[in-house]
N, C-alpha and C positions, 0 to 999 in steps of 0.2 A: 504494500500500500504506500503510494507516494504522498509526501507531505507538501502541501501548497507552499510556494515561496512567493516572494514579491515579484518574481519574474514570470510566474504562471499566468497564462492568458486564457480567456474564454472566447472561443470562436463563435461568432454570430453572423447570420445573414438574414436579411429581411427585404421585402419589396412591397410596393403597393401601387396598383394602377388607380389613379384618381386624377381629377382635373385640378391643376395648380395654376394660379394667376402668374403669368410670365413676369409681372412686376415684382412678385415675391422672391423670385429665384436668386438674384444677387444678394439680397439681404439675408435670405435663408442660408445661403452658402457661407457668408461671413460669420453669422452667429454659430453655425455648426462647427466651423473650424476652431473658433475661439473656445466654445464651451466643451466640445468633445476632446480637444487636445488637453484641456485642463483636467479631464478625467483619465488621461492616458490612452485614449482610443487611437488605434492605428487601423489603416485599411483604405479601401477604395469605395467611394460613394458617388453615384450619379443621380442628379435631380433634373427633372424635365417637366414640361407642361403636362405630361401624362403620368407623373408620379415620382417615386423614389426607388432606388435599388442600391442596397448596401451589403458589402462583405467586409467585416471588420473583426478585430480582436479587442477585447476589453480586459483590463487587469481583473483577475478573479476577485480581488478585494473591492472592486468598483462595480461588479456585475449587477448586483441587486439594485444599487443606486441608479445605475444607468438605465435599466429597464423602467424603473419608476419615473425617472426624468422624462423618458419618451412618452409614457402613458399620460403624464400631466402636461406635456408640451402644448402650448397654445395653438400651434399650427395644425390644422386637420390632417395634413399628409402623414403624420405619425400616429393618428388614432386607429386603433384596431389592426395594426400591422401584425402579420404572422411571423413569429420568430422561429428561425431554424437554428437550434443550438448544435454546433458541430463538435461539442465536447471541449474539455480543458486540454490545453497544450502545455506540456511540461518538458523539462529536459529529459525525462525518462521515455516519453512517447513521441517526441518530435525532433527531427534532426535539422529542420529548416524553419525559421520563423516565417509565417505567411507574409507579413508586411513589416516595413521598416519606417514608415511615416504615414501620415493621414492626408489623403487627397479627396477633395469634394469638388466635383466638376459638373458644370451645367451642360447638358447635352440636348440635342433635338429629340432623341429617343432613348428610352431605357434599354431597349434591345433593338438594334438597327435592323428593321425588317425589309428595307429596300422597296417598300410598296409606295406607289404614288398616291393612293387614296387611303386615308387613315382607317384602321379597323374599328368596328363597333365592339367595344370591350364589355358591353353589357351582357352578352351571352357567350361564354367561353367553354361551354360543355359542362358535364357533371364532374365535380371534384370528389375524388375518392380518398379516404384516409389510407394510410399505409396498410392497415389490416384489411380494409375493403379491397384495396388494389391486389394484395397478396391472394385473397380468395378469388377475385375475378380472374386472375391468371390461371386458376385451376378450372374455371368454367369451360366445359368441353365444346361449347358452341363456337362457331367460326368467328374469328376476330383478326384484326390487324394490330400488332403491337409495334408502335413506331417510336424510335429513339430520335428525339428532336435536337440532339447535340451534334457538334461537329464530329467528323468521322474519326479523328485521332483520339477523341474522348471515348468513342465506342470501342476502339481497338483494345483498350485495357480493361474494360468492365462494362457489363450489360446484363439486362434481364434475359432469361431464357427465351429463345425464339423471337427476340426483338429484331426488327428490320432497321438497318441503319440508313438514314437519309444521307447519301454520299456527298456531303458538302464540306467546304473548308471554313465558311463563315455563315452566320445565321441568316444574313440577307439573301443567301442563295437557296434557302430552304423551300420557298413556296413554289418555284418553278419545278424543282425536283419532286416535290410532294404531288403536284398535279400529274406529273408523268407516272409516278408510282401508283396513284389511285385512279388512273384513267378509266379502267374497266371495272372498278369496284362499285357495287350497288350502294346507293346513298344510305340504306338502312344498316349497313355493315357496322359492327362495333369497332370503333377506332380507339384504342388505348394509347395514350401519348404520355411521355415522361421526358424530363431533362434533369439538370443538376439540382436546381433549387426551386423550380416551378415557374420562373418568370418567362422563359422562352415558350414553354408549352401552353401558357395562358394565351399568348398571341396565336400559336398554332391552333389552339382550340377555337378561338374566335374566328380564325380564317376558315376552318373546316365547317363550322356551323353556318357561316355565311355562304359557303359553297353548297349547302343543302344537306350535309351529313347530319343525321338525326340521332345518332348514338355515340357521342364523343365523350370519352372518360379520360380525365387527366389525374396524375398522381399529385396529391396535395404536398407541397414542400419538396417535391422531387426526390432524387436519390438520397439527399442529405437527411430528409425526414424519415425515409424508409430505413436508412442505416440505424437511426436512433431506435426505431421500432424493433428491428432485429436484435439490437444490442440488449434491449430491455426484455424481450421475449426469448429467453435463453433456449426454450425447447423448440423453437421454430427454425426450420432450415431456410436460409436466405435463397430467394429466387434471383437475386442479383449476384452475379459472379465477378470476382476480380476487384479492381480499384475504381474509385470515383475521381476522375480528373478534376482538379480545381484550378482556377485562374489566379493563382498567387505563387509565391516562391516555392511552395511545396510541390506543385504540378501533380505528380503521381507517386510521391514517395510512400514509404510503408505506413505513414500515419493515415493515408487515405484508403487503405485496404479495407474492404468489407468481408471478403473471403480470401483464402490463400490461393485461389485459382490464378494461374498465369496464362493469359489468353493471347498476348501479343508476342512479337518477335523483334529482335535487334535489327535495326535497319542496316547495320554493317555486315553481320555474319549470319543472321537468320536464327540464332539461338533464342530460346524462350526468355522473355523479360517483360516486366510490366512497368519499367522505370523510364519516365520521360526526363529529359534534360535539355539544356541549350548548348549548342556548340561553343567550346571554349575560345574559339577565334572570334573576337568581338566584332569583326567586320561581317561575319556570317551570322552567328547567334541563332542558327536555325533550330527549331524544336524537333527533337528526334527521340526515338526509343533506342537505348543503348545498354547493352549488358555490361557487367563489371569488368569482364576481360577486355572488351573493346575500349571501355573507358580508360583502362590502364594503358593498353596498347597505343591508343591515339591521344593520350593526355587530355581526354575529355573533348576532343575535336570530332567532327563528323566525318572527316576524310583525311588522307595524308596531306592533301593540298592545304587544308585548314590547319593541320598540325604544324606544317612547315611555316605557315604564315604566323601562327601564334608564337612559335619559337623565335622567329625574326623579331617580332614586335616586343616580346618580353625582354629582349636585350637592349632595346632602344630607350634613350632618355625621353621624357614626356614630350618635349617640343619636337624632337625628331619623329617620334611615333605619331604625333598629330598630323604632321605633313605627309608621312608615309601612308597613314590611313586614308587621307583625302585623295592621295594619288592612286591607291589601289582599291578603293571601295567599290568601283564599278564592277570588279570581278565577281562580287558577291551579291549583285542586285537580284539574281535569280536564286540565291541560297537563303534569303531571309525568310522568317516565319511568314506564311505557312509553307512556302515552297520547299523548304528543307525536308518536309515530311514526304514529298513526292518521290524521293530518291531511294526509298526502301526497295530491296530486291523482292521478287516473287518468292514464295515459300519453296518453290522447286529449284531455285537457282541461288542459294545463299553464297555469299562471298566470305570465305573463312580467312580473314586476314591474319588471325592469330593462330591459324593451324600450322602452316609451313611457310611462313613468309621468308623471302630471301633479302628483304630490304633492311638497311640499317635502321630505318624508321619503325621496324617491328619493336624496337626499344625506343621509348620516348627520348628525343634529343635533349641533352642537358649538359651542363658543365661537368657533372659527375661522370657522365658517359664518356665525354672526351678525355677526362683525366684518367679514367680506367683504361682506355685504349692506349694512351701514352705510357702509363705506368707499366703496362703489360707488353710493350713492344719488345721484340726479341733482340734488337740491336744493343740496347743497354748502354749506349754511349752517353753518359751524363754530361760530358764536356760539350758535345754537340748540342744537346738540349739546352744547356746554359747559354750557348751562343745564340740560339734561336730566340730564347726568352729575353736576352739582352736587346736584340733587335726589336722584338715586339714591344718592349717597354719604351724604347726610343720612339717607335712609330706612334704608340698611344699618347706619348707626351707631346708630339709635334703635329699630329694629324687628327681631324675631327672624326667622331664615331661614324658619321654618315659615309666617310671615305674608307675607313678601315673595315667596315662591314663586308666589303667585297673580297677581303683576303681569305685565303683558305684557313681553316682552324688547325690547331696544333696536331690534332689526331690525324687529319688528312695529310699533313706534312710528314708525319711518321709513316703513314701508309705508303706515300710516294717514295720515301727512302727505302722501304722494304721492296717495292717494285724494282727500283734501280739495282739494288743488290741481287735480287733474284735472277735478273737477266745478265748480271755482270757488266752493267753499263759503265763505259769509260768516258762518254761524252753526252752532253745534253743541250738541246735547243729549247728555249722557252720564248713564247710569243705572248706578251702581256705581263710585264714584270711589276708594274706599279712601283712600290718602294722596295721591292726585292726580297720579301719574306719567303715566298715559295722558291725563289732562285737560290737563296742561302740554304734552305732545307735540302734542295737537290745537290747543290755544290758540296755540301758536307758529306754526302754519301758517295762522292766520286773519289777515285785515287788521287786525282789532280783537279782542284777547283777551277783551274784556268781553262779546263775543257768544257766549261758551261758558258754558253752564249745566251744572252737575254736581251729583249728589246721592248721598248714602249714609246708611245708618241707624246706622252705627257712630259713637257720639259721640266716642270717643277718636281714631279716625282722622280724623274731621271736624275736631276741634279742632287736631290736629297739622298737618293740611294748611292750615287757615285761618291758623295762626300762621306757617307757612313762607311762604305766598304773600304775606302781609302784609309780612313782613320783607324779602322779595325784590322787593316792589313790583310784583307780577304781579296784575292786577285780574280774577281769575276769579270768577264767580258760584257760590260754594259753598253748597249747601243741605243741612241735616240733615233729610232727608225720605225717606220710602218712595218707591220708583220710581213706583208706580201713582198715589200721591197727587200726585207731581210732575207726572205727565202730565196729570191732571185739572185741576190748578191752572193749568198753562201753557195748556191748551186753553181754560179759562175766560177767560184773558187774551188769547185770540186769537193766541197765539204760534205761529210756524212756523219750522222749522229745515231747513237744507240737508243736514244729516248727523246721524243719531242712532246712538249707539254704546251697546249694552246689554251690560253685563258684571256684572250682579248679580241675585240671586234667580232662579237658573236654573230652579227649579221653577215659576216664574210667567212664564216666557218667553211662553207662548201668550197669557196674559191681557194682558201688556204689549204684545205685538204687536197684538192686536185693538184695544186702546185707542189706540195710536199711529195705526193705519190708520183707525179709525173717526173720530177727531178730525182727521184729515189734518194731524197734527203735523209731518209731513215734507213739504217743498215739492215741487212737480212737478219731476221729474228729479233729486230728492234721493235719498239712500240711507239705509236702515236696516240696521245691521250688528249681528248678535248673535254674541258670542264664545263659544268652548268648546262648539260645538254638535255636535262628534263625541266629546267627552269621553273622551279616552284610548283611543279605538277602541271603547269599550263600546257606543256607539249603533249601530254597524254590526253588532256581535254580536247585539244585540237585534233588529235588523231581519231577521237571518237565523235567528232562533229559538234563538240560543245564549247569550243573556244570562242573568245570574244574578239571582235574585229579590231579592237585597239591593241591586242597582244601581238604586235608585228614581229617582235623578236622570237616569240614562241612559235609562230607560224614558220619563220625561216629555219629555226632549229629543227622543227618537224621535217621540213624538206631536206635539211642536212642529214638527219638520221636515216631517212628513207634512201637518200642518195648513197650513203656509205654502205647500208645494208645490201643494196643491189649492185655494188661495185665488184666485179670479178677479180680486180687487181689485189684486193685485200680480204682478209677474214676479220670479222669485227663482232663486238658485243656492246650493248648498252647496260651499264651496271648502275642500279639505283642506290648508289652511295652518295651521301651528302646531297648535292643538287643535281646529281647525274653525271656519270663519266662515260663517254663513248671511246672505246679502246679498239684500235685497228693495228693490224700487222700485215706487211706485204706478203703476198703469196709467192712462194718460190717457183720459178718456171722450171 
């Protein structure tokens, strides 16, 4: 038995359809905010010319006083309202507080019905108490049981044999309802329900005005029925699963009426009843996600969103704000409710956590990068210290927005391993920036002078040249365009064991052809192009879902396709970091 604390809250919902003078609404809103806040009320309240709709929490210590306050309130909108008590919320039974503040908003409608002609709310069908509803469901006579909620609510919990009206928002209900009942006789029993009763009151009014003569609706909705089941311990609930609520709880365990799990994870298809929002704030789509996929994707709805979250988490607030503005267009089709549309069919689940080969099967983090570095086989601590000294100097002199494009330390260690594994003695790098990846590769060569790197940024080139000169590291730095560097090196009959391309991504295909044509890479050598999946955008373009603004991604897709079809090389795209395309000349 839990003991009530000062933090315990009583969940309440109530609504009332009645006529309210529009001149009263601003004054009513102001007084509600002032007086309700004084009592510690949190939640979301809509007031309109057609009445009031409230979902709130009240401190348990204020619950009795608050209800008395409403009963004695001078404004008639509060008189005789039906209270739905959702139970007490304590630290023991609730892991998410429903509300964090109080909002009172003036709206045109309590529930936006999308109708051009107002409904006559005087006849809304017969209201059944939960016990009457329970018994009516057992009546063997023909009936239609209609779930008036959005379909993602129906997914996780519903009454036995209920038909879902396949809509995303309430205003879409009535056209769909007309289609569903097209051939249904007007004397058919239509039993309708929703979360708390407010939506099916409008549906009831609509059906009666359409001529249906036996419309029955559940008083207080699922919330009221759940109270009835809880109090009547010997009765088996005819509602199975969880009751979705439009607050921070969504469909957590506190909203469960039975233990039945009816829905499936949008990512892998495993059973789950838990809704959440994508952890990428640019997306924030509502989705069903199992615990395994939540861990695997760091709370994101996809690898693309996980990558975006990882990038934004590293950025200072001002950089993140500009970044979000620049890339928000990518997620215009991922926002609630569209994120719900991406779930796979039950016959084709995508088991990302089954046998994934991507690094992102483990959530990217500083700890992960540190683990990779700490467990590298090379074990040369002196080389690692030199890399970290350069990184510290870069971080001191260059802004985060510029250094974000550098490879992470774990990727530097991985590239050193690649060089050693093929016995590389020479390297060409295209796109050196300030020399971090160049130094990483040079340190893995027998002679650092056999590394040539180029960049077109004069400031970055000058900074890197000065640093390497002062550190006495003899790297061949060139202020030169990548294609020009390839042509001049080919003219000098140079050949390299390893070529790393990380600059001018729009020209990757041209650079690739020049490298292969001039046989700039030695037999058994490797050519590695970085960022060839480009935040997941390349795969979206391959599947026809890319955005027209993503020109780099479109060019990288064409590049990957070109390399894959080229008989001169054998190649593979590896989903490590932001994607690596690795090619090797085919020996004739």
